[in-house]
N, C-alpha and C positions, 0 to 999 in steps of 0.2 A: 504494499500499499504505499502511496505517496504521502508524505506528511504535509500537513497544512502550511508549515513554514518553508516548504521546498517550492521554488518557482522555475518553471522550464519554459523555453520559448523554441518556436520553430519557424523557418522560413517557408511561407507559402509558395515562394518562387524557387524553393530549393537552394542549391549552392549558388545560383545566379542572382539571388537577392542582394541588393546593394548593402543593406544594413548588416546582413549575415557575413558578407565579404569583410566589411570593417571590423565586426566583432571577432572574426577568425584572425585578422591581421594584428589587432591590438589587444585582444581578450578583456577589453575594458569598455564601459559605457555608462550611460545614465538613463534611467527609466522613470517614467511618470505613469501611474495607474491607480485609479480609485482614490485620488487626492493625495497619494503618497509619491514622494520623489526620493530616489536613492542612486548613488554611484555604486556600480556593480562590476564584478568580475564574471566573465563568461567561461564556462568549463564545458568542453565537449562531453557527450554522453555516448559511451560506446557499449553500454549494458543493454542487451536486448530486452531484459525484464523491465527496466526502467522505461524504455520506449513502449513496450506493451502497456505499462500503467498510464503513461501520458496518452497513448491512443484511447484507452478506456475513459480517461477523464475528458478528452475532447468529445468522445461519443456521448457520454452522459450529459454533458453540459450543452452541447450544440447539435446533438443528434437530429433534431427536427429541422436543421438546415443542411440537408445532405449535400447540396452543392458546395458547401463550404467544408464540411467535415471530411468528405472523401479525399480531397487533395491533402488536407492536414494529417491524414493518417497513412497516406501513401508512402512508398519508399523514398521518393524525392524529398519530401519534408522530414521524414523520419531520419534521414542521413544528416540533417542540420540540427537535431535537437541539442540544445545548450542548456545548462544548469546555471541559474543566476545566483551569485553570492554577494552579499553586501560588502562593500569596501570600507574599511575604517580610516 
């Protein structure tokens, strides 16, 4: 199970996504979501079980938007899964 304090992101455009290319090159970024802003470190996820849990989370939350979910759980997007960790 993915813990509530773990945050993962994927590139809908796969490895061709501009933000993903930058995240891969620098391993750092700044996010803003839900009224919270934070400097973060991006860490690649190579664990298939984590990717499966991220898939399940996407399907649970956004399953009624099949046109959106299908690409986000496809191999192209799975290959870009990154874990976000706060930078101090």
